[in-house]
C-alpha positions as CSV (number, residue, x, y, z in Angstrom):
1,M,93.6,96.2,89.2
2,K,96.9,97.8,89.0
3,T,99.2,96.6,92.2
4,L,102.4,97.8,92.9
5,A,103.8,94.5,91.7
6,D,103.3,96.0,88.4
7,I,105.6,99.3,88.6
8,D,109.0,100.1,89.7
9,R,108.8,100.4,93.5
10,T,111.8,102.5,93.9
11,H,110.5,105.1,91.4
12,F,107.2,105.2,93.4
13,S,109.2,105.5,96.4
14,Q,111.3,108.4,95.4
15,L,107.7,110.0,93.7
16,L,106.4,110.2,97.1
17,A,109.5,111.4,99.0
18,K,109.1,114.7,97.4
19,Y,106.2,114.7,99.6
20,G,108.2,113.8,102.8
21,I,106.5,110.7,102.5
22,D,108.6,107.5,103.4
23,V,107.3,104.1,101.7
24,C,107.9,101.2,103.7
25,Q,107.5,98.2,101.7
26,L,106.5,95.0,103.3
27,K,106.8,91.3,102.2
28,L,103.7,89.4,100.5
29,N,101.4,88.4,103.1
30,E,102.8,90.7,106.1
31,V,99.9,92.6,108.2
32,I,100.0,96.1,107.0
33,P,100.0,98.5,109.8
34,G,97.7,101.5,109.9
35,S,95.4,99.9,107.0
36,Y,92.3,101.5,107.5
37,W,90.4,98.5,105.1
38,G,92.9,96.0,105.7
39,A,94.8,94.1,103.8
40,P,96.1,94.5,101.1
41,E,95.3,98.2,101.3
42,A,97.9,100.3,102.2
43,G,99.0,101.7,106.0
44,I,99.7,105.0,106.9
45,I,100.9,106.5,110.3
46,R,102.3,109.4,110.2
47,N,104.3,110.2,107.5
48,Q,104.9,106.1,106.9
49,L,103.1,104.4,104.0
50,F,102.9,100.9,104.3
51,I,102.7,99.1,101.1
52,R,102.7,95.7,99.8
53,P,103.3,94.2,96.3
54,D,99.8,93.2,96.0
55,T,98.7,96.9,97.4
56,P,96.2,98.7,94.8
57,I,98.4,101.1,93.7
58,H,94.9,103.8,93.9
59,S,94.8,102.9,97.6
60,A,98.9,104.1,98.1
61,L,98.3,107.2,96.2
62,H,94.8,107.6,98.2
63,E,96.6,107.6,101.7
64,S,99.8,109.8,100.5
65,C,97.5,112.1,98.9
66,H,95.4,112.2,102.5
67,Y,99.1,113.2,104.4
68,V,99.6,115.7,101.6
69,C,96.2,117.4,102.0
70,M,95.8,117.3,106.4
71,D,97.1,119.8,108.2
72,E,100.2,119.7,109.8
73,I,98.3,119.0,112.9
74,R,96.4,116.4,112.2
75,R,99.5,115.1,109.7
76,K,101.3,114.5,113.1
77,N,98.8,112.7,114.7
78,L,98.2,110.5,111.5
79,H,97.5,106.8,112.5
80,T,95.3,104.5,110.4
81,D,92.3,107.2,110.0
82,T,93.2,110.0,108.0
83,G,89.6,111.7,108.7
84,G,89.1,114.4,106.6
85,D,85.6,116.2,105.1
86,Y,83.9,116.0,101.8
87,D,86.2,118.7,100.4
88,E,89.3,117.5,101.2
89,E,87.9,113.9,100.0
90,N,87.5,114.6,96.7
91,A,90.7,117.1,96.7
92,V,92.2,113.3,97.5
93,C,90.7,111.9,94.4
94,Y,91.6,114.3,92.2
95,L,95.2,114.9,93.3
96,Q,95.7,110.9,92.9
97,I,94.5,110.8,89.6
98,L,97.2,113.5,88.5
99,L,99.6,111.7,90.5
100,A,99.2,108.9,88.3
101,N,101.3,111.0,85.3
102,Y,104.1,110.5,87.2
103,I,104.0,106.5,87.3
104,P,105.3,105.1,84.3
105,G,102.9,102.4,82.7
106,I,100.0,104.0,84.9
107,N,98.2,106.9,83.7
108,P,94.8,108.8,85.1
109,M,92.1,107.1,83.3
110,M,93.4,103.3,84.5
111,L,93.7,104.7,87.8
112,C,89.8,105.7,87.7
113,E,89.0,102.5,86.2
114,D,90.6,101.1,89.3
115,M,88.4,103.1,91.5
116,D,85.5,102.5,90.1
117,E,86.3,98.6,89.9
118,W,87.4,98.9,93.7
119,G,84.0,100.9,94.5
120,Y,85.0,104.5,94.9
121,T,81.2,106.4,94.0
122,F,80.7,109.4,92.5
123,R,77.9,111.9,91.1
124,L,78.1,111.4,87.8
125,G,79.0,107.2,88.0
126,S,82.8,107.1,87.2
127,A,86.0,108.6,88.5
128,K,86.5,109.3,85.1
129,R,83.2,111.1,84.4
130,W,83.9,113.0,87.8
131,F,87.5,113.9,87.1
132,L,87.0,115.4,83.3
133,E,83.4,117.0,84.1
134,D,82.9,117.4,87.4
135,A,85.6,118.2,90.0
136,D,86.2,121.8,89.9
137,D,85.8,122.1,93.5
138,A,88.4,119.5,94.4
139,L,90.9,121.3,91.6
140,A,89.9,124.8,93.6
141,W,90.7,123.8,96.8
142,L,94.2,122.2,95.6
143,Q,95.0,124.8,94.2
144,Q,94.0,127.1,97.0
145,A,96.1,124.8,99.4
146,D,99.1,125.2,96.6
147,I,99.1,121.4,96.0
148,L,98.4,123.0,92.0
149,N,99.5,125.6,90.6
150,Q,97.0,128.0,88.5
151,D,98.3,125.9,85.6
152,K,96.9,122.5,87.3
153,Q,100.6,121.3,87.8
154,V,101.4,119.4,90.9
155,T,103.8,121.9,93.6
156,W,104.8,119.3,95.0
157,N,104.0,121.2,98.6
158,I,101.7,119.8,101.3
159,K,99.5,121.6,103.3
160,Y,100.1,123.6,105.9
């Protein structure tokens, strides 16, 4: 499973800064504030994403994408539990897979493999199959929220 130790964390921070997310890089074995699942999983409090070198990339992207996909009221009060409904969760998964395109050394299919290894579950049995064959509803949700455009390109907008 790819962790943040495997990538350029400065580049990763710059990527998420496009969404107004402040990446707080912690030392190995430090407690991760706002981590729903516990260390080494990423934590989030308002616009601050807490990571360590051993945090899985998919975890950091997942929490970040919840921030992007939630409305302003939830974003303002965000602490640990991102909440959201089924449709938002699918949109979050779709967006995190797309964002893998913007991380040197990572790609969407690698991220899907890590998601499967972690235990994400999808109707078709894998993140890859879901993303390629069964995610039209997630894509439509992201386009309606102007997070992706009609060409499936990232707009760098957050939901309002």
